[in-house]
C-alpha positions in Angstrom: 5.5 17.5 39.1 2.8 15.0 38.1 -0.2 15.7 36.0 -2.3 15.6 39.1 -0.5 18.6 40.5 -2.0 22.0 40.1 -0.4 25.2 38.9 -1.3 28.4 40.7 -2.1 31.6 39.0 -0.1 34.7 39.8 -1.5 37.1 42.3 -3.4 36.8 45.5 -0.3 37.2 47.7 -0.9 40.8 48.9 -4.1 40.3 50.8 -6.2 40.0 47.6 -8.4 37.0 46.7 -6.8 33.6 47.2 -5.0 32.0 44.2 -7.2 30.0 41.9 -5.5 26.7 40.9 -5.7 25.2 37.5 -5.3 21.4 37.4 -2.3 20.6 35.3 -4.0 17.7 33.6 -6.7 20.0 32.1 -4.0 22.2 30.7 -2.2 19.2 29.3 -5.2 17.7 27.6 -5.8 21.1 26.0 -2.2 21.7 24.9 0.1 21.0 22.0 1.4 18.1 24.0 -2.0 16.5 23.8 -2.1 17.1 20.0 1.3 15.3 19.7 -0.1 12.4 21.8 -3.2 12.3 19.6 -1.2 12.3 16.4 1.2 9.6 17.9 -1.8 7.4 18.8 -3.5 7.8 15.4 -0.3 7.2 13.6 0.3 4.0 15.6 -3.2 2.8 14.7 -2.5 3.4 11.0 0.9 1.8 11.1 -0.4 -1.2 12.9 -3.3 -1.7 10.5 -1.0 -1.4 7.5 1.4 -3.9 9.0 -1.2 -6.4 10.0 -2.9 -6.2 6.6 0.3 -6.4 4.6 3.7 -7.6 5.7 2.3 -9.0 9.0 -0.2 -11.3 7.2 2.6 -12.7 5.0 5.1 -13.1 7.8 2.5 -14.9 10.1 2.1 -17.6 7.4 5.8 -18.6 7.8 5.6 -19.0 11.6 5.7 -22.4 13.4 2.2 -23.4 14.7 2.8 -22.2 18.3 4.3 -18.9 17.2 1.4 -18.4 14.7 -1.1 -18.9 17.5 0.9 -16.4 19.7 0.9 -14.0 16.8 -2.9 -14.3 16.3 -3.5 -13.8 20.0 -1.2 -10.8 20.3 -2.6 -9.2 17.1 -6.1 -9.4 18.5 -4.9 -7.9 21.7 -3.0 -5.2 19.8 -6.0 -4.3 17.7 -8.3 -4.1 20.7 -5.8 -2.0 22.7 -5.3 0.5 19.9 -9.1 0.8 19.3 -9.6 1.6 22.9 -6.8 4.2 22.9 -8.1 5.7 19.7 -11.6 6.0 21.2 -10.3 7.7 24.3 -8.2 10.1 22.3 -11.1 11.0 20.0 -13.4 11.6 23.1 -10.8 14.0 24.6 -10.3 15.8 21.3 -14.1 16.2 20.9 -14.1 17.8 24.4 -11.1 20.0 23.5 -12.8 21.2 20.3 -16.1 21.9 22.0 -18.0 19.2 20.1 -18.8 17.4 23.4 -19.0 18.7 27.0 -17.0 17.0 29.7 -20.3 15.6 31.0 -21.2 14.2 27.6 -17.8 12.7 27.2 -18.0 11.1 30.7 -21.3 9.5 29.8 -19.7 8.0 26.6 -16.5 7.1 28.6 -18.1 3.8 29.9 -17.7 2.4 26.4 -14.0 2.8 26.5 -12.3 0.1 28.6 -8.7 1.0 29.3 -7.3 -1.9 31.1 -3.6 -2.5 31.5 -2.3 -5.3 29.4 1.1 -6.9 29.1 2.3 -9.0 26.2 0.7 -12.5 26.5 3.8 -14.3 25.2 6.9 -15.2 27.2 10.3 -14.0 26.0 11.1 -17.2 24.1 7.9 -16.9 22.0 8.4 -13.2 21.5 11.8 -13.9 20.0 10.0 -16.1 17.3 7.6 -13.3 16.3 8.4 -10.7 13.6 10.4 -7.9 15.2 8.2 -5.2 13.6 5.1 -6.8 15.2 6.7 -6.9 18.6 7.8 -3.3 18.3 4.3 -2.2 17.4 2.9 -4.1 20.4 5.5 -2.6 22.8 4.8 0.9 21.5 1.1 0.4 22.0 1.7 -0.7 25.6 3.7 2.5 26.3 1.0 4.6 24.7 -1.7 2.8 26.6 0.2 3.5 29.9 0.4 7.2 29.1 -3.3 7.4 28.2 -4.3 5.5 31.3 -2.3 7.9 33.4 -4.1 10.9 31.9 -7.5 9.1 32.3 -6.8 8.4 36.0 -5.9 12.1 36.5 -9.0 13.2 34.8 -11.1 10.8 36.8 -9.7 12.2 40.1 -10.7 15.6 39.0 -14.2 14.5 38.2 -14.7 12.8 41.6 -17.2 15.1 43.5 -16.0 16.8 46.6 -18.1 16.4 49.8 -19.6 19.8 49.1 -20.6 18.8 45.6 -21.9 15.4 46.5 -25.1 16.8 48.0 -25.5 19.6 45.5 -28.2 18.9 42.9 -26.7 21.6 40.6 -23.1 20.3 40.7 -23.3 18.9 37.1 -24.8 22.2 35.8 -22.0 24.2 37.5 -19.4 21.9 36.0 -20.8 22.4 32.5 -20.7 26.2 33.0 -17.1 26.1 34.3 -16.1 23.9 31.4 -17.7 26.4 28.9 -15.7 29.2 30.4 -12.5 27.2 30.4 -12.9 26.7 26.6 -13.6 30.3 26.0 
């Protein structure tokens, strides 16, 4: 089952009201699994910062010129990637904790640019870079992939249905629904 699938509530099978579905992605972003993802993301940001400011800085000085250039390029990409992931995670956490509504978070979402990245270097150049640095970069790419998947699923939920598209109160209804979901 993907995060886009819905989970049906019990009931509604004996002639009663139809089942109400709860999008799985909303349950996931409000679950312990999200808290684990959040902690993993913030830990990776801290580990990367500590590495880049300490051992990474020293190790980069010993690299051949082409490898040093690759290291500088990849470290900028790593930093940018992690800041975008952290921004997205912080927005979601703010929604989960009721500090922001989904609508407010969506209006702030345009500042977070989650774009899929691969490592810029080829395999031969990666082999010259410090292993710890390559590991941090690869972990950040896996985390980015997971966050982007959740973001796509949430975006699909936010896409207005045909009925909502012409409804001037759709945003207000969504805020009320979000408030009741948090309660």
